[in-house]
All heavy atoms as an XYZ file, in Angstrom:
847
protein
N     -98.514    -45.270     85.090
C     -97.244    -44.889     84.492
C     -96.546    -43.868     85.386
O     -97.167    -42.980     85.945
C     -97.472    -44.311     83.103
C     -96.244    -43.757     82.471
S     -96.271    -43.977     80.706
C     -94.797    -43.122     80.292
N     -95.241    -43.996     85.494
C     -94.453    -43.092     86.317
C     -94.222    -41.765     85.595
O     -94.034    -41.733     84.387
C     -93.096    -43.718     86.629
C     -93.114    -45.011     87.426
C     -91.714    -45.605     87.485
C     -93.649    -44.770     88.824
N     -94.216    -40.685     86.363
C     -93.870    -39.382     85.799
C     -92.358    -39.308     85.630
O     -91.607    -39.756     86.506
C     -94.344    -38.252     86.712
C     -95.857    -38.119     86.750
O     -96.500    -38.435     85.725
O     -96.386    -37.711     87.797
N     -91.890    -38.734     84.528
C     -90.445    -38.659     84.314
C     -89.757    -37.710     85.302
O     -90.328    -36.697     85.703
C     -90.305    -38.142     82.883
C     -91.611    -37.530     82.546
C     -92.649    -38.165     83.414
N     -88.529    -38.056     85.657
C     -87.686    -37.176     86.458
C     -87.206    -36.035     85.564
O     -87.200    -34.882     85.952
C     -86.477    -37.942     87.028
C     -86.936    -39.003     88.005
C     -85.479    -36.991     87.682
C     -85.847    -39.971     88.417
N     -86.799    -36.407     84.356
C     -86.331    -35.441     83.356
C     -87.122    -35.669     82.083
O     -87.305    -36.812     81.661
C     -84.827    -35.620     83.052
C     -83.987    -35.420     84.314
C     -84.374    -34.660     81.946
C     -82.531    -35.787     84.137
N     -87.577    -34.595     81.484
C     -88.266    -34.677     80.189
C     -87.687    -33.611     79.269
O     -87.571    -32.450     79.653
C     -89.753    -34.465     80.340
C     -90.466    -34.302     78.981
C     -91.954    -34.280     79.090
N     -92.339    -35.683     79.081
C     -93.536    -36.146     79.403
N     -94.470    -35.321     79.802
N     -93.798    -37.417     79.356
N     -87.324    -34.041     78.080
C     -86.913    -33.109     77.026
C     -87.962    -33.149     75.939
O     -88.404    -34.233     75.533
C     -85.561    -33.523     76.433
C     -84.342    -33.336     77.318
C     -83.128    -33.976     76.674
C     -84.081    -31.868     77.565
N     -88.343    -31.979     75.471
C     -89.314    -31.869     74.369
C     -88.699    -31.011     73.269
O     -88.368    -29.844     73.503
C     -90.616    -31.225     74.849
C     -91.381    -32.060     75.836
C     -92.652    -31.383     76.319
O     -92.872    -30.186     76.017
O     -93.432    -32.048     77.028
N     -88.499    -31.614     72.113
C     -87.971    -30.904     70.931
C     -86.688    -30.128     71.270
O     -86.503    -28.990     70.840
C     -89.019    -29.966     70.336
C     -90.347    -30.631     70.022
C     -90.203    -31.594     68.885
C     -91.566    -32.183     68.523
N     -91.503    -33.572     68.162
N     -85.822    -30.748     72.068
C     -84.603    -30.092     72.553
C     -83.550    -29.999     71.450
O     -83.201    -31.001     70.829
C     -84.044    -30.858     73.750
N     -83.037    -28.795     71.240
C     -81.996    -28.559     70.237
C     -80.897    -27.687     70.826
O     -81.162    -26.778     71.609
C     -82.569    -27.870     68.997
O     -83.506    -28.710     68.351
N     -79.662    -27.994     70.425
C     -78.509    -27.208     70.859
C     -77.476    -27.222     69.746
O     -77.143    -28.267     69.194
C     -77.900    -27.805     72.135
C     -76.711    -27.039     72.666
C     -77.128    -25.668     73.147
C     -75.938    -24.852     73.619
N     -76.324    -23.502     73.987
N     -76.972    -26.039     69.403
C     -75.943    -25.891     68.368
C     -74.772    -25.116     68.925
O     -74.901    -24.365     69.894
C     -76.511    -25.146     67.154
O     -77.572    -25.870     66.585
N     -73.615    -25.302     68.280
C     -72.389    -24.594     68.639
C     -71.728    -24.099     67.375
O     -71.882    -24.674     66.309
C     -71.403    -25.532     69.358
C     -71.910    -26.077     70.649
C     -72.475    -27.340     70.723
C     -71.826    -25.325     71.812
C     -72.930    -27.854     71.918
C     -72.278    -25.833     73.011
C     -72.832    -27.096     73.070
N     -70.938    -23.074     67.518
C     -70.094    -22.588     66.419
C     -68.716    -23.200     66.572
O     -68.145    -23.199     67.659
C     -69.965    -21.073     66.446
C     -71.201    -20.402     65.955
C     -70.877    -19.593     64.697
N     -72.106    -19.228     64.048
C     -72.484    -19.712     62.867
N     -71.731    -20.545     62.210
N     -73.604    -19.331     62.334
N     -68.204    -23.765     65.506
C     -66.836    -24.280     65.458
C     -66.180    -23.594     64.273
O     -66.379    -23.996     63.129
C     -66.834    -25.798     65.290
C     -65.491    -26.429     65.458
C     -65.607    -27.936     65.455
C     -64.265    -28.555     65.758
N     -64.366    -30.016     65.780
N     -65.467    -22.486     64.588
C     -64.960    -21.638     63.520
C     -66.134    -20.968     62.843
O     -66.995    -20.378     63.490
N     -66.220    -21.104     61.530
C     -67.360    -20.526     60.814
C     -68.420    -21.574     60.488
O     -69.335    -21.326     59.712
C     -66.887    -19.803     59.537
C     -66.068    -20.688     58.617
O     -65.673    -21.783     59.048
O     -65.827    -20.265     57.470
N     -68.312    -22.742     61.113
C     -69.262    -23.824     60.872
C     -70.216    -23.967     62.063
O     -69.808    -23.845     63.222
C     -68.506    -25.145     60.663
C     -69.392    -26.302     60.306
C     -68.574    -27.573     60.102
O     -67.521    -27.753     60.719
N     -69.039    -28.429     59.230
N     -71.501    -24.188     61.786
C     -72.497    -24.431     62.822
C     -72.606    -25.936     63.039
O     -72.880    -26.685     62.097
C     -73.854    -23.848     62.425
C     -74.961    -23.985     63.460
C     -74.637    -23.155     64.706
C     -76.301    -23.565     62.870
N     -72.380    -26.382     64.277
C     -72.484    -27.795     64.628
C     -73.771    -27.988     65.407
O     -73.958    -27.394     66.468
C     -71.272    -28.246     65.480
C     -71.436    -29.696     65.911
C     -69.977    -28.029     64.726
N     -74.672    -28.808     64.880
C     -75.946    -29.088     65.550
C     -75.782    -30.344     66.402
O     -75.886    -31.449     65.903
C     -77.042    -29.235     64.516
C     -77.221    -27.927     63.721
C     -78.422    -27.929     62.870
N     -79.594    -27.919     63.735
C     -80.818    -28.154     63.307
N     -81.038    -28.405     62.041
N     -81.832    -28.130     64.138
N     -75.498    -30.145     67.688
C     -75.222    -31.255     68.595
C     -76.487    -32.035     68.951
O     -76.455    -33.262     69.043
C     -74.549    -30.734     69.858
N     -77.589    -31.342     69.175
C     -78.882    -31.972     69.463
C     -79.908    -31.401     68.502
O     -79.992    -30.192     68.331
C     -79.331    -31.680     70.895
C     -78.409    -32.100     72.030
C     -79.002    -31.672     73.372
C     -78.154    -33.591     72.013
N     -80.705    -32.288     67.924
C     -81.722    -31.856     66.960
C     -83.092    -32.383     67.355
O     -83.392    -33.555     67.158
C     -81.390    -32.374     65.559
C     -80.124    -31.810     65.005
C     -79.848    -32.363     63.639
N     -78.498    -31.988     63.221
C     -77.978    -32.297     62.070
N     -78.667    -33.001     61.194
N     -76.753    -31.922     61.779
N     -83.873    -31.548     67.963
C     -85.265    -31.846     68.286
C     -85.425    -33.188     69.020
O     -86.175    -34.062     68.607
C     -86.107    -31.827     67.005
O     -87.469    -31.728     67.326
N     -84.717    -33.319     70.144
C     -84.722    -34.554     70.935
C     -85.925    -34.574     71.870
O     -86.189    -33.608     72.580
C     -83.435    -34.659     71.783
C     -82.186    -34.637     70.932
C     -83.467    -35.875     72.711
C     -82.000    -35.844     70.073
N     -86.644    -35.691     71.864
C     -87.684    -35.970     72.851
C     -87.182    -37.127     73.705
O     -86.748    -38.156     73.168
C     -88.995    -36.385     72.183
C     -89.671    -35.246     71.446
O     -89.597    -34.102     71.920
O     -90.279    -35.506     70.395
N     -87.220    -36.961     75.032
C     -86.679    -37.990     75.920
C     -87.339    -37.891     77.277
O     -87.514    -36.792     77.815
C     -85.161    -37.795     76.072
C     -84.438    -38.677     77.076
C     -84.406    -40.126     76.598
C     -83.028    -38.168     77.303
N     -87.714    -39.041     77.831
C     -88.186    -39.126     79.213
C     -87.229    -40.014     79.988
O     -86.894    -41.113     79.535
C     -89.579    -39.751     79.298
C     -90.691    -38.810     78.878
O     -90.435    -37.594     78.786
O     -91.812    -39.293     78.657
N     -86.781    -39.536     81.144
C     -85.951    -40.326     82.056
C     -86.838    -40.654     83.250
O     -87.252    -39.753     83.984
C     -84.691    -39.551     82.493
C     -83.883    -40.373     83.476
C     -83.854    -39.163     81.278
N     -87.137    -41.945     83.410
C     -88.079    -42.377     84.432
C     -87.371    -42.780     85.720
O     -86.251    -43.291     85.679
C     -88.905    -43.547     83.901
C     -89.729    -43.243     82.646
C     -90.399    -44.504     82.125
C     -90.761    -42.171     82.934
N     -88.026    -42.571     86.867
C     -87.414    -42.957     88.141
C     -87.231    -44.470     88.219
O     -88.059    -45.239     87.708
C     -88.407    -42.456     89.192
C     -89.693    -42.259     88.471
C     -89.356    -42.005     87.034
N     -86.135    -44.886     88.836
C     -85.882    -46.310     89.039
C     -85.419    -47.056     87.806
O     -85.275    -48.276     87.842
N     -85.191    -46.358     86.721
C     -84.758    -46.986     85.475
C     -83.337    -46.566     85.156
O     -82.895    -45.498     85.556
C     -85.663    -46.568     84.310
C     -87.147    -46.826     84.481
C     -87.527    -48.297     84.494
N     -87.134    -49.021     83.313
C     -87.888    -49.219     82.237
N     -89.097    -48.719     82.203
N     -87.436    -49.904     81.223
N     -82.635    -47.405     84.415
C     -81.289    -47.070     83.953
C     -81.378    -46.527     82.537
O     -82.264    -46.908     81.768
C     -80.399    -48.318     83.941
O     -80.216    -48.792     85.242
N     -80.454    -45.645     82.219
C     -80.408    -45.055     80.888
C     -78.965    -45.068     80.419
O     -78.075    -44.610     81.150
C     -80.931    -43.612     80.929
C     -80.795    -42.790     79.658
C     -81.722    -43.332     78.574
C     -81.088    -41.331     79.941
N     -78.721    -45.600     79.252
C     -77.386    -45.569     78.650
C     -77.416    -44.600     77.482
O     -78.320    -44.657     76.651
C     -76.988    -46.964     78.166
N     -76.446    -43.713     77.448
C     -76.312    -42.767     76.340
C     -75.081    -43.201     75.566
O     -73.964    -43.121     76.072
C     -76.160    -41.313     76.850
C     -76.018    -40.350     75.691
C     -77.351    -40.931     77.727
N     -75.309    -43.709     74.356
C     -74.220    -44.271     73.563
C     -74.201    -43.653     72.176
O     -75.235    -43.247     71.665
C     -74.411    -45.794     73.433
C     -74.435    -46.484     74.768
S     -74.784    -48.263     74.811
C     -74.886    -48.805     73.169
N     -73.026    -43.590     71.593
C     -72.884    -43.073     70.241
C     -71.429    -42.785     69.943
O     -70.576    -42.805     70.822
N     -71.169    -42.505     68.691
C     -69.793    -42.239     68.280
C     -69.343    -40.878     68.812
O     -70.145    -40.056     69.249
C     -69.672    -42.300     66.762
C     -70.484    -41.272     66.030
C     -70.299    -41.363     64.511
N     -71.218    -40.492     63.827
C     -71.102    -39.162     63.785
N     -70.105    -38.571     64.359
N     -71.996    -38.435     63.151
N     -68.061    -40.663     68.765
C     -67.480    -39.405     69.196
C     -68.087    -38.255     68.396
O     -68.213    -38.330     67.171
C     -65.962    -39.454     68.978
O     -65.366    -38.260     69.387
N     -68.489    -37.204     69.111
C     -69.063    -36.041     68.444
C     -70.541    -36.151     68.126
O     -71.098    -35.294     67.445
N     -71.208    -37.184     68.645
C     -72.620    -37.372     68.307
C     -73.593    -36.633     69.223
O     -74.797    -36.686     69.010
C     -72.966    -38.866     68.286
O     -72.801    -39.449     69.566
N     -73.072    -35.951     70.269
C     -73.939    -35.144     71.124
C     -74.194    -35.716     72.512
O     -74.982    -35.159     73.267
N     -73.514    -36.798     72.871
C     -73.737    -37.420     74.184
C     -73.440    -36.460     75.335
O     -74.264    -36.297     76.233
C     -72.863    -38.677     74.336
C     -73.086    -39.745     73.296
C     -72.148    -40.927     73.496
C     -70.678    -40.576     73.464
N     -70.146    -40.181     72.169
N     -72.282    -35.853     75.312
C     -71.907    -34.929     76.391
C     -72.821    -33.718     76.412
O     -73.223    -33.246     77.490
C     -70.450    -34.477     76.242
O     -69.585    -35.569     76.438
N     -73.178    -33.212     75.256
C     -74.094    -32.067     75.191
C     -75.433    -32.431     75.813
O     -76.000    -31.656     76.592
C     -74.287    -31.601     73.737
O     -73.021    -31.239     73.196
C     -75.248    -30.429     73.657
N     -75.943    -33.618     75.513
C     -77.206    -34.078     76.092
C     -77.114    -34.122     77.615
O     -77.995    -33.616     78.315
C     -77.571    -35.458     75.542
C     -78.812    -36.104     76.136
C     -80.057    -35.298     75.811
C     -78.940    -37.538     75.640
N     -76.043    -34.687     78.145
C     -75.881    -34.769     79.595
C     -75.716    -33.386     80.227
O     -76.255    -33.119     81.306
C     -74.693    -35.662     79.940
C     -74.880    -37.133     79.573
C     -73.595    -37.906     79.810
C     -76.039    -37.757     80.332
N     -75.005    -32.496     79.549
C     -74.842    -31.132     80.061
C     -76.175    -30.397     80.088
O     -76.456    -29.648     81.026
C     -73.829    -30.362     79.230
C     -72.414    -30.771     79.495
N     -71.344    -30.130     78.945
C     -71.893    -31.763     80.246
C     -70.228    -30.702     79.357
N     -70.547    -31.704     80.150
N     -77.008    -30.595     79.084
C     -78.337    -29.978     79.056
C     -79.199    -30.538     80.183
O     -79.822    -29.795     80.937
C     -79.004    -30.193     77.674
C     -80.504    -29.936     77.743
C     -78.364    -29.300     76.629
N     -79.208    -31.859     80.327
C     -80.037    -32.488     81.361
C     -79.565    -32.115     82.765
O     -80.371    -32.048     83.693
C     -80.065    -34.007     81.190
C     -80.817    -34.442     79.964
S     -81.160    -36.223     79.848
C     -79.637    -36.993     80.267
N     -78.274    -31.845     82.933
C     -77.727    -31.466     84.228
C     -77.675    -29.975     84.478
O     -77.062    -29.524     85.436
N     -78.295    -29.190     83.602
C     -78.415    -27.736     83.749
C     -77.085    -27.002     83.616
O     -76.934    -25.884     84.097
C     -79.075    -27.363     85.084
C     -80.410    -28.033     85.374
C     -80.870    -27.711     86.781
C     -81.448    -27.633     84.352
N     -76.132    -27.617     82.949
C     -74.843    -26.963     82.724
C     -74.838    -26.154     81.437
O     -74.055    -25.224     81.297
C     -73.719    -28.008     82.668
C     -73.524    -28.842     83.926
C     -72.464    -29.907     83.695
C     -73.157    -27.957     85.098
N     -75.699    -26.534     80.495
C     -75.768    -25.883     79.182
C     -77.231    -25.604     78.853
O     -78.053    -26.521     78.916
C     -75.164    -26.798     78.095
O     -73.813    -27.087     78.441
C     -75.217    -26.159     76.730
N     -77.585    -24.361     78.505
C     -78.983    -24.063     78.156
C     -79.332    -24.552     76.746
O     -78.468    -24.649     75.869
C     -79.046    -22.538     78.229
C     -77.650    -22.093     77.921
C     -76.739    -23.157     78.467
N     -80.586    -24.847     76.535
C     -81.084    -25.222     75.207
C     -81.187    -23.996     74.305
O     -81.442    -22.893     74.781
C     -82.469    -25.853     75.322
C     -82.543    -27.254     75.914
C     -83.999    -27.618     76.187
C     -81.890    -28.253     74.990
N     -81.024    -24.209     73.011
C     -81.316    -23.171     72.023
C     -82.816    -23.165     71.723
O     -83.422    -22.115     71.558
C     -80.559    -23.428     70.719
C     -79.067    -23.299     70.881
O     -78.617    -22.608     71.811
O     -78.339    -23.895     70.064
N     -83.383    -24.356     71.641
C     -84.817    -24.527     71.349
C     -85.326    -25.719     72.139
O     -84.563    -26.597     72.530
C     -85.030    -24.793     69.856
C     -84.620    -23.664     68.954
C     -84.765    -24.039     67.478
O     -85.462    -25.026     67.169
O     -84.169    -23.346     66.656
N     -86.630    -25.763     72.342
C     -87.255    -26.874     73.049
C     -87.405    -26.574     74.523
O     -87.162    -25.452     74.986
N     -87.826    -27.620     75.255
C     -88.091    -27.431     76.685
C     -87.504    -28.576     77.496
O     -87.460    -29.711     77.042
C     -89.594    -27.335     76.928
C     -90.192    -26.154     76.181
C     -91.602    -25.823     76.517
N     -92.497    -26.939     76.715
C     -93.699    -26.841     77.270
N     -94.135    -25.674     77.674
N     -94.463    -27.887     77.420
N     -87.089    -28.239     78.712
C     -86.573    -29.195     79.677
C     -87.418    -29.099     80.931
O     -87.667    -27.999     81.432
C     -85.105    -28.878     79.999
C     -84.473    -29.611     81.182
C     -84.351    -31.108     80.901
C     -83.115    -29.021     81.504
N     -87.863    -30.251     81.421
C     -88.633    -30.319     82.660
C     -87.893    -31.211     83.641
O     -87.404    -32.273     83.270
C     -90.019    -30.933     82.420
C     -90.893    -30.127     81.513
C     -90.827    -30.301     80.143
C     -91.786    -29.207     82.033
C     -91.635    -29.565     79.294
C     -92.597    -28.460     81.196
C     -92.526    -28.645     79.821
N     -87.802    -30.771     84.894
C     -87.256    -31.587     85.969
C     -88.341    -31.766     87.009
O     -88.890    -30.773     87.511
C     -86.035    -30.923     86.604
C     -84.846    -30.710     85.678
C     -83.711    -30.022     86.426
C     -84.364    -32.014     85.089
N     -88.678    -33.008     87.298
C     -89.725    -33.324     88.255
C     -91.014    -32.578     87.917
O     -91.711    -32.082     88.790
C     -89.266    -33.014     89.683
C     -87.991    -33.706     90.061
C     -86.784    -33.026     90.036
C     -87.992    -35.048     90.404
C     -85.605    -33.652     90.362
C     -86.805    -35.691     90.730
C     -85.610    -34.997     90.712
N     -91.302    -32.441     86.615
C     -92.510    -31.793     86.144
C     -92.446    -30.274     86.075
O     -93.390    -29.635     85.628
N     -91.338    -29.701     86.512
C     -91.185    -28.234     86.538
C     -90.389    -27.782     85.319
O     -89.275    -28.258     85.078
C     -90.459    -27.834     87.814
C     -90.227    -26.356     87.979
C     -89.546    -26.078     89.311
N     -89.093    -24.701     89.376
C     -88.276    -24.237     90.291
N     -87.815    -25.031     91.240
N     -87.905    -22.980     90.284
N     -90.944    -26.833     84.563
C     -90.253    -26.301     83.386
C     -89.015    -25.542     83.844
O     -89.080    -24.720     84.754
C     -91.173    -25.377     82.594
N     -87.890    -25.831     83.209
C     -86.627    -25.188     83.559
C     -86.376    -23.987     82.669
O     -86.047    -24.117     81.498
C     -85.455    -26.170     83.427
C     -85.434    -27.263     84.455
S     -85.124    -26.632     86.134
C     -86.759    -26.649     86.834
N     -86.577    -22.826     83.236
C     -86.201    -21.567     82.596
C     -84.776    -21.272     83.058
O     -84.289    -21.907     83.996
C     -87.143    -20.443     83.061
O     -86.979    -20.286     84.473
C     -88.597    -20.760     82.724
N     -84.093    -20.300     82.447
C     -82.749    -19.961     82.950
C     -82.748    -19.646     84.447
O     -81.864    -20.079     85.172
C     -82.351    -18.756     82.104
C     -83.064    -18.982     80.806
C     -84.404    -19.575     81.211
N     -83.751    -18.928     84.929
C     -83.810    -18.600     86.360
C     -84.050    -19.854     87.197
O     -83.404    -20.057     88.225
C     -84.906    -17.568     86.619
N     -84.953    -20.709     86.765
C     -85.249    -21.938     87.515
C     -84.047    -22.865     87.550
O     -83.816    -23.553     88.541
C     -86.447    -22.652     86.885
N     -83.253    -22.876     86.483
C     -82.104    -23.774     86.440
C     -80.997    -23.343     87.405
O     -80.119    -24.129     87.726
C     -81.557    -23.870     85.017
O     -80.949    -22.669     84.626
N     -81.048    -22.104     87.883
C     -80.068    -21.634     88.868
C     -80.540    -21.851     90.301
O     -79.802    -21.579     91.248
C     -79.750    -20.162     88.627
C     -78.976    -19.921     87.342
C     -78.513    -18.485     87.217
N     -79.588    -17.521     87.174
C     -80.206    -17.117     86.059
N     -79.831    -17.581     84.896
N     -81.179    -16.237     86.111
N     -81.751    -22.342     90.466
C     -82.342    -22.566     91.787
C     -81.563    -23.662     92.528
O     -81.412    -24.770     92.040
C     -83.802    -22.978     91.591
C     -84.566    -23.168     92.886
O     -83.951    -23.405     93.932
O     -85.803    -23.100     92.826
N     -81.075    -23.354     93.715
C     -80.286    -24.321     94.492
C     -81.100    -25.573     94.811
O     -80.555    -26.673     94.875
C     -79.779    -23.685     95.777
C     -78.667    -22.696     95.552
C     -78.177    -22.111     96.859
C     -77.115    -21.070     96.592
N     -76.636    -20.441     97.802
N     -82.392    -25.428     95.016
C     -83.243    -26.592     95.309
C     -83.266    -27.559     94.133
O     -83.300    -28.770     94.312
C     -84.654    -26.136     95.663
N     -83.239    -27.025     92.920
C     -83.213    -27.865     91.724
C     -81.835    -28.493     91.560
O     -81.691    -29.692     91.339
C     -83.580    -27.039     90.467
C     -83.326    -27.834     89.203
C     -85.029    -26.581     90.536
N     -80.802    -27.705     91.711
C     -79.430    -28.182     91.490
C     -78.980    -29.229     92.498
O     -78.068    -29.992     92.228
C     -78.458    -27.005     91.483
C     -78.580    -26.180     90.228
C     -77.378    -25.266     90.101
N     -77.332    -24.657     88.811
C     -76.796    -25.216     87.736
N     -76.255    -26.392     87.805
N     -76.798    -24.595     86.585
N     -79.625    -29.306     93.648
C     -79.174    -30.289     94.634
C     -79.426    -31.727     94.174
O     -78.930    -32.669     94.770
C     -79.819    -30.018     95.981
C     -81.249    -30.480     96.086
C     -81.721    -30.420     97.541
N     -83.048    -30.951     97.602
C     -84.115    -30.259     97.924
N     -84.001    -28.993     98.252
N     -85.300    -30.817     97.935
N     -80.173    -31.905     93.117
C     -80.459    -33.241     92.595
C     -79.398    -33.743     91.629
O     -79.474    -34.875     91.172
C     -81.820    -33.250     91.883
C     -82.960    -33.008     92.815
N     -83.444    -33.966     93.680
C     -83.709    -31.901     93.042
C     -84.435    -33.476     94.380
N     -84.620    -32.213     94.012
N     -78.415    -32.913     91.273
C     -77.444    -33.272     90.245
C     -76.024    -33.174     90.759
O     -75.685    -32.261     91.494
C     -77.584    -32.352     89.017
C     -78.887    -32.507     88.335
C     -79.930    -31.659     88.631
C     -79.075    -33.523     87.421
C     -81.159    -31.812     88.020
C     -80.298    -33.684     86.815
C     -81.338    -32.831     87.113
N     -75.222    -34.115     90.323
C     -73.791    -34.079     90.577
C     -73.100    -34.712     89.385
O     -73.634    -35.632     88.779
N     -71.947    -34.208     89.049
C     -71.211    -34.710     87.894
C     -69.808    -35.110     88.292
O     -69.168    -34.427     89.102
C     -71.090    -33.627     86.806
C     -72.303    -33.476     85.970
C     -73.337    -32.656     86.383
C     -72.415    -34.147     84.767
C     -74.469    -32.509     85.615
C     -73.545    -33.999     83.993
C     -74.574    -33.183     84.412
N     -69.350    -36.201     87.723
C     -67.935    -36.526     87.722
C     -67.566    -36.596     86.254
O     -68.048    -37.448     85.505
C     -67.631    -37.852     88.435
C     -68.013    -37.744     89.909
C     -66.154    -38.203     88.282
C     -67.806    -38.993     90.707
N     -66.740    -35.660     85.821
C     -66.392    -35.535     84.414
C     -65.334    -36.552     84.018
O     -64.665    -37.154     84.872
C     -65.914    -34.108     84.121
C     -66.992    -33.085     84.334
C     -67.096    -32.398     85.534
C     -67.920    -32.838     83.344
C     -68.103    -31.472     85.729
C     -68.928    -31.909     83.532
C     -69.020    -31.224     84.722
N     -65.183    -36.750     82.718
C     -64.225    -37.703     82.187
C     -62.824    -37.496     82.745
O     -62.131    -38.445     83.048
C     -64.161    -37.590     80.664
C     -65.070    -38.561     79.962
C     -64.955    -38.394     78.472
O     -65.399    -37.401     77.928
N     -64.359    -39.359     77.824
N     -62.419    -36.247     82.872
C     -61.069    -35.975     83.357
C     -60.987    -36.056     84.886
O     -59.941    -35.809     85.468
C     -60.542    -34.645     82.837
C     -61.446    -33.470     83.188
O     -62.472    -33.666     83.844
O     -61.109    -32.353     82.787
N     -62.087    -36.398     85.519
C     -62.236    -36.736     86.933
C     -61.927    -35.615     87.926
O     -62.721    -35.351     88.783
C     -61.481    -37.989     87.292
N     -60.790    -34.988     87.908
C     -60.454    -33.885     88.821
C     -60.984    -34.120     90.240
O     -61.638    -33.272     90.833
C     -60.986    -32.558     88.287
C     -60.508    -32.190     86.911
C     -59.054    -31.811     86.921
C     -58.681    -31.199     85.590
N     -57.685    -31.892     84.859
N     -60.732    -35.306     90.767
C     -61.179    -35.622     92.116
C     -60.311    -34.905     93.141
O     -59.154    -34.568     92.890
C     -61.117    -37.131     92.343
C     -61.994    -37.973     91.420
C     -61.765    -39.450     91.694
C     -63.456    -37.621     91.575
N     -60.875    -34.686     94.310
C     -60.138    -34.084     95.411
C     -59.366    -35.214     96.090
O     -59.979    -36.131     96.663
C     -61.094    -33.369     96.390
C     -61.883    -32.285     95.645
C     -60.324    -32.789     97.575
C     -63.053    -31.722     96.421
N     -58.050    -35.193     96.029
C     -57.260    -36.345     96.460
C     -57.410    -36.722     97.935
O     -57.256    -37.887     98.291
C     -55.816    -35.953     96.141
C     -55.823    -34.521     95.812
C     -57.226    -34.109     95.527
N     -57.712    -35.771     98.797
C     -57.824    -36.059    100.235
C     -59.180    -36.647    100.621
O     -59.391    -36.979    101.789
C     -57.584    -34.784    101.046
C     -56.179    -34.233    100.867
O     -55.278    -35.005    100.479
O     -55.985    -33.030    101.099
N     -60.102    -36.767     99.645
C     -61.441    -37.294     99.929
C     -61.612    -38.677     99.331
O     -61.007    -39.004     98.300
C     -62.508    -36.364     99.359
C     -62.563    -34.937     99.909
C     -63.694    -34.162     99.232
C     -62.756    -34.941    101.413
N     -62.484    -39.465     99.935
C     -62.828    -40.771     99.369
C     -63.675    -40.552     98.094
O     -64.158    -39.440     97.840
C     -63.641    -41.580    100.376
O     -64.919    -40.989    100.556
N     -63.865    -41.609     97.334
C     -64.724    -41.520     96.142
C     -66.120    -41.066     96.547
O     -66.695    -40.162     95.935
C     -64.782    -42.873     95.398
C     -63.411    -43.242     94.838
C     -65.847    -42.846     94.314
C     -62.922    -42.320     93.761
N     -66.662    -41.672     97.598
C     -68.012    -41.295     98.056
C     -68.067    -39.826     98.444
O     -68.998    -39.103     98.068
C     -68.442    -42.180     99.228
C     -69.844    -41.923     99.764
C     -70.894    -42.082     98.653
C     -70.139    -42.863    100.913
N     -67.073    -39.335     99.159
C     -67.058    -37.928     99.559
C     -66.893    -37.017     98.356
O     -67.483    -35.929     98.299
C     -65.970    -37.659    100.594
C     -66.329    -38.229    101.974
O     -67.531    -38.475    102.230
O     -65.407    -38.449    102.769
N     -66.123    -37.434     97.340
C     -66.009    -36.654     96.102
C     -67.368    -36.547     95.417
O     -67.721    -35.498     94.886
C     -64.989    -37.285     95.153
C     -63.603    -36.718     95.324
O     -63.285    -35.698     94.750
N     -62.791    -37.378     96.138
N     -68.132    -37.612     95.442
C     -69.475    -37.612     94.828
C     -70.407    -36.692     95.608
O     -71.241    -36.014     95.031
C     -70.029    -39.032     94.739
C     -69.199    -39.866     93.755
C     -71.508    -39.034     94.352
C     -69.484    -41.341     93.788
N     -70.251    -36.638     96.898
C     -71.122    -35.818     97.746
C     -70.835    -34.323     97.642
O     -71.688    -33.509     97.986
C     -70.969    -36.231     99.204
C     -71.579    -37.574     99.515
C     -71.366    -37.915    100.959
N     -72.005    -39.180    101.295
C     -71.636    -39.963    102.284
N     -70.619    -39.593    103.065
N     -72.253    -41.086    102.525
N     -69.653    -33.944     97.186
C     -69.267    -32.534     97.120
C     -70.286    -31.678     96.353
O     -70.704    -30.643     96.841
C     -67.833    -32.361     96.559
C     -67.551    -30.914     96.212
C     -66.823    -32.869     97.579
N     -70.700    -32.072     95.139
C     -71.645    -31.195     94.423
C     -72.959    -31.067     95.141
O     -73.647    -30.108     95.045
C     -71.850    -31.891     93.075
C     -70.749    -32.847     92.935
C     -70.296    -33.188     94.314
């Protein structure tokens, strides 16, 4: 069996929206295996973007654990440039650099 590239164990993340607590992720267990495709699908507001932000080290977990390549991601570890070089994002609103090709825009992060 392949070791996961990304592993989430009991991952939870909540946000405040006014005086209401929104639980975006509730105790998620997930393994992302090398060489496999993963689709994250769901209705608007179901936590898809939050899940991707957590897995990409953009948003810290409230509870649970995140492992990248078998290494536990603490706040300090998630700022490690060696770890971050494995991730790049193109957001929905794209904000591409117009003078660069698509490939070069992807390479920027």
